[in-house]
N, C-alpha and C positions, 0 to 999 in steps of 0.2 A: 147527786143521789146520796142520801145519807142512810146508813143501815141501822138496824136495831143494836148493833154492837158499837155504834158511834163512829163508823167508818164513812167519811165523806169522800166518795170516789171521784168527785170532781175538784177536789182541793189539791191542785197540782203544786201548790206552795208547800205542801206537807211532803218532806222527802220520802217517807215510807210509802205514800200513795203514788208518788212519781215512780218509785222503784217497782211497785206492784204492777203498774201499767206497762212500763217498758219490758218487764220480765214476762208477763203473760203474753205480750205480743211476740216476744222471741219464741216462746213455746208454740204459739199459734202458727208461726212460720215453719217451725220444724214439722208440724203435722201437715201443713199444706205440701211441703216438700216430700215428706214420707209417703203420703197417700196420693201424690200428684198423678201417678200412673193410672189409678182406678178409673176416674171418669174419662180418661183418654185411651183406654185400652181398646176400644172399638177401632180407633184410628191406627193404633200401633199394630193391632192384629192384621189389619188390612195392608198396612205398609210393608210388613215383613212376612205376610202370608203365614201367620202362625197357626198351628193346630191348637185344639182345646187343651191338650196335654202340655204344650209349651206355655200357654197362658197360665195354667195352674202352677207350673214350675216357677214362673215369675212371682206369682202371689206368695208361694211358700218362701222363696228367696228373700222377699221383702221383709219378713219377720225373723228370719234365721239368725241374723247377727245381733238382733236387739237384746237377746238374753244375756250373752257375755258382755255386750257393750254397756248395758246399764250397771253391771257390777264394776267394770273398769272405770267408767265415767264417774261413778259414785266415789271411788278412791281418789280420782284426780280432783274432783270438786273439793273434797275435804283437805287435800294437800295444797292446791294452787288457788282455790277460791272460785266462786261461781262466775265472777265478771270475766276473767280470762278464759275459762273453760267454755262458757256459753258463746263468747265471741269466736273462739277457735272452732267450735263445733259448727256454727253457722257458716263460717268462711270455708271450711273443708267440705261441708255438705253442698255448698254452692258449687264447688268444682265438680263434685260427683254428680249432681243434678244436671249440670251442663253436659257432662260426659254421657249421661243417659240420653239426653236430648239429641246428641250428635252421634250416637251409636250407629254403626253401618252393618251390623250383623246380629244374629240372635245371641251369639256367644258374648258379645260386648254388652248387649242389653242385660243378659243374665248377670254378668259380672258387676255392672254398675247398680242393678237392682239389689244384689246381695250387699254391696257396700252401703247402699242407702238405708239398710236396716240400722246402721250406726246412728243416724239422726234420730231414731226412735228413743235414744237415751237422753234427749234433751230435757224431757220431763223432770228427770232426777235433779238437774242442776238448779232449777228454779225453786224446788222444795227447800233446798238449803238457803238460797237467797232470801225467799219470803220469810223463812223461819228466823233469819238473822234480824229482820227489820220490824217484825211485829211481836207485841207482847203476847203471852200465853192465852190471855182472855180474848184475843182477836185472831190468833194465828189460824184457827180452824176455818173461819170464814174467808180469811185472806187466801189461804192455800186452796180453798174451794173455788174462789173466783179465778185464781191462777189456773187450776186444772180444768174448770169448766169452759172458760173462754179459750184456753189453749187447745183442748180437744175439739172445739168447734172448727178448728182449722181444716180438718178433713172434710167437713160438710161444706165449708166456704169454698174449698178447692173444687169440690164436685159441682157447685153452682156456678163457678166462674170460669174454670179452665176450658171446658168445651166451647164456651162462647168466645173466649180469646182465640182458641184454635180456629174457629170458623171465621173470625174477623180477618185473620191472615190468609185464610183460604188455601186452596191447593193441597198437595199431598203432604206438605211440610208444616201445616198450621200447628199440629200438635208439638212439633219441635220448638217453634217460637214460644208457645204457651209454657212448656217446661223450661226453656232457656230463660225466659223472663222471671219465672219463679226462682230459678237459681241465682240470677243477678240480684234480685231483691233480697234474698236471704244473705248473700255475701255483703252487700252494702249495709244491711241492718247489723250484721256482725261487727262491722267497724263502728257503727253508731252506738251499739250497746257498750262496747269497750270504753267509748268516750263518756257516756252519761251515767253508767251504772257504777255503784261502789259496793264492795262486799259487806260492809257493816255501817251502821250509823256512826257519825263523827264521835270519836272518843271511845268507841266499843272495841273489844278485842276479838279477833277472828281466831277461834280455837282450832287447833290442828291435831290430828292423831300423832302419838309419839312415833309410831312406825306405820308404813304403808305396806300393802300386800294382803290385808285381811282385817276383819273386825277384831278389835281388842275385846276379849271377854274377861269376866272377872272371877271365874271359877272353873275347875277342871270339868265339872259336870256340864257347864255351859259350853265349854270347848268341844266336848264330844257331841253335844246337841247341835252345835253350829256346823260341825262337819257332816252330820247326818242330814241337815237341812240343805246342804249343797248338792246332795245326790239327785233330787228331782230335776234340777236344772240341767244336769248332764243327760239324764234320761230323756228330757224333752228335746235336746239337741240331737240325740241319737234317733229319736222318732222322726225328726225333721229330715235327717239324712236318709232314713228308710223311705220316706215319702218321695224323695228325689231319686231313689234307686230304681232299677228295672221293675220292682214290684209296685212302684207308684207311677210318677210322671216320667220316668225313664231319662232324666237328665244325667244321672251318674251311672257308671258301670258298677257291677258288683265289686270289682277290685277296688275302685275308688271309694265305694261305700264302706268296705272293710277297712280301708285306710283311714277314713273319717272316724270310724268307731275306735280304731286304735289310737288316733290322736286325742280323742276325747278322754280315753282312759289315761293317757299320758298327762294331759292337762290337769285332770282331776288329781293325779298323784302329785304334780308340781304345785297345784294350789294348796293341797293338804299340807305339804311340807312348808310352804310359805306361811300358812295360817299358824302352824305349830311354831315356826320361827318367831312370828310377831308376838306370840302369847307366852312363850316358854319362860323368858326371863322374869317378867313381872308376876307370873303365876307362881314361880318358885319362891320369889321374895315375899309374896303375899300382897294382896290389894287392900289398901286402906278402906275401912267400912264406908267412909264418906264418898268414895269414888266408885262404889259398886253399883251395877245395874243388873237386872235380870234378863238374860237372853230370851227367856220365855215370852217377853213382850214383843220382841222382834219376830219370833216364830208365829205368834198369833196374828200379828199384822200381815205377815207373809201369806198366811192361809186366807185371811180375810180378803186380801187383794186378789188371791187366786180365784175366789168365787165371784168377786165383784167385777174387776176389770177383765179377768179371764173370760167370764161368761159374756160380758159385753162384746169383746172382740169376736168371740165365737158366734154369738147370736146375730150380730151385724152382718157377718159373712153369709149367714144362711137364711136370714129373715125374708129377703125378697123372693127367694125360691119357695120358701114355706107358704107365703101368701099366694104365689102363683099356682102352686100345686094343690093348695087346699080349697081355694074358691074358684069355681068355674067362671069363665067370662072375663077374667082380669087380663089385661095386657102386661108385658114385662115393665113398661113405663109406669103403669098404675101400681103394680106390685112394689116397685122401688119406691114410689112416693109414699105408699102406705107404710112401708118399713122404715122410711127415713125418720119417722117420729121417734124411734128408739134413740137415735143419736142426737136429735135436736133437744131432747130433755136435759142434756148436759149443761146448757146455759143456766138453767135454774136449779137442777137437782144437786150438782156437786157443791155449789156454794151453800145450799140449804143443808146438806149433810155436814159441812164444816161448821155452820151456825149451830145446828143441833148439838154437835159435840162440844162447842163452847158453852152452851147454855144448859144442856141436859146432863152433861158428864160424858167422859170418854167411853167408859165401858157400857153404860146404859144406852147411849145413842147407837153404838156399834151393834149391840145385840138387837135393838129395835129394828134397825134398818136391814140387817142380814136376816132376821126373822121374816120381815116383810118381803125380802127378796125370795126367800124359800116359798112363801105362800104365793107370790107372783108367778113363779115358774110352774108351781103346781097347777095354777089356773090355766096358764098357757098350754100345759099338757092335755087339757080337756077340750081345746078348741078343735071343732070339726067343721065340715062344710055346711053343717046345719046351723052354725052360729050366724048372726047378723055380722056383716063385715065391720060395721061401726063398733059393735061390742068387742070384736077381736082386736081392733086398733086401740080402743080404750084400755083393754086389758094389757096390751103390749106396752103402752105408754105408762100405765100405773106401775107395772113391773120394772120398767126402765128407770122410773123415779127412785125406787129403792136401790137398784143396782148402782146408779151413779151417785146418789146420796151416800151410800155405803162407801164408795171410793173417796168421797170428800171426808167422811169420818175417819177413814184409815189414815189419811195424810194430815189430819188434824192432830194425830197423836205422834206421828213419826218424828217431828222436830223436838218433841219433848222427852224423848228416851235418853239421848246422850248428845249434846250439842255438837261436839267436835267430830262426831261420826255420823251426822245427819245424812250426808251424801251417800255413805256406804249402806246405811239402813234403808234409805229411800231406794237405792239401786237394787238391793236385794228384794225388797217388796215389790218394786216395779218389775223386776225379772220374773218373780212369781206370778204376776199378772199374765205375762206371756206364756209361762208354763201352763197356767190354767187354760188359756186359749188352745194351745196345742193339745192338751189332755181332752178337752171337751170336743174339739173338732175331730180328734181321733175316734172318740166314742161315737160321734155322729156317723162315721163311716161304717159302723157296724149295726146301728139301730135306726128305728124310724123316729120321726120328729117328736112324737108324744114321749117316747122313752127317753130321748135326748133331754127334753125339758125336765123330766122326772129325775134324771141323773144329776142335773144341776141343782134341783131342789133338795135332793137327798144330801149332796155334798155340803150345801149351804146349811142344812139342819145340823150337820156335824160341827161345822165351824161356829154356828150360833152357840152351841154348848161350850166350845173351846174358848169363845170370847168371855164366858163367865169367869175365866181364870186370869183375865187381863188385869194387871196391877194399875190402878188409877194413878197417873202421875200427880203427886201432891208435894207441896212444900217447895224444896229447892233441890237442884242437882249441882254437884261439884264438878268444876272443870279446872285443870291445871294450867296456869299461865306459863309462858316461855321461861320465866325466871324461877320456876319451881313452886311459887306460891299458889294457893287454892282460892278460886273465886266461886261464890255461890250464886246460882241463876234461878230465879223464881220460875216455876212452871204452873202457877196459878194466877 
């Protein structure tokens, strides 16, 4: 298959195409592992005689660790390279997945589900890898293919894992399905380390001068960066609240207070580390050639908040929305109708990246987020009086703009500052999870129509924020290990 950007995806003799394929499949496996519990939950619930509150707790725990994990993994990618980090993540996740499959109590299920939130950071790694291998004029489409096919892993798991569980039969079929998933992920981690390379032959892998936080290039940006960290800690505090006696009752109030105290302490430690990373070079002054505007990172964070954040939230509630809105639907039918939202990823995300490559970074992002806002406005008007087919079409049209917007966001991420792509991707990715927590929290207080209107309104705000995105043009400067400066084209 050859794309309009000149990518022949079947040309395995091209090293960058080979890298794209082995990397999107690594991401695909992380999503299979991350959401492997969802299609098997009916078996798990029966095996452990779980209450609905305990099931909800497992679902919350599955995303709790992902927010800090994406930040940490982003730093590790920039320091050690995506090849080693992706391999390690797959191998470690393999062990955690097998641990979940062999759990013998609800407490161990909860522990391993919490730890599996770590695998949700895999997305960040491939963003840096693909950004290293593809030129700026093709990077949007390549990142879109990586993201779209990788995200499809959750749907693929939903389609295959119940069948595998039934093939093994008995009470432990679900354990075999999960165990096989873990083994495949671990073996692929070894394979990835053998075949992947961080950069094309002869290219330099740029690393941050220090680790522990993003390097910014002005004091104004430093304060802006610290401010942008606060919502991530608030989201984690909200997750702890949901696990408290006021929510699903997994934690006691004493434990909840302890969690909140730890979050305050972690924020203080991270703030100190960020200050340490930036103090010296800000005092000395940053050469004009090496400067970048943190405003770009902040806008991309907010854009991913409304795109991926709304996708995670809507995928979680859409089957129930269809079931409660339209009389006569079964739970299976409602799930099938809602699945169209996730399936659009295969086409939408690459298309969003392609738009970004061809239409321009700012213009495509504004167009897609504007379409997202209109899409959710339409969804807010769906009632039982609608034809079901019209409601499904409206849902899929909205999902196109949501996922294409995600592709457009990560078409820009690798062009901001090459040596910090992992950290920038990690922060934007974490903001996607923050968006999901925010929207799902809002849903717990309002009806479905108002929920969709809240997303539409926040998207409208981000639409105007995107007007201030600096279009990456010309060249960016990166410092080589010997201190010399190399210019990299972003056009």
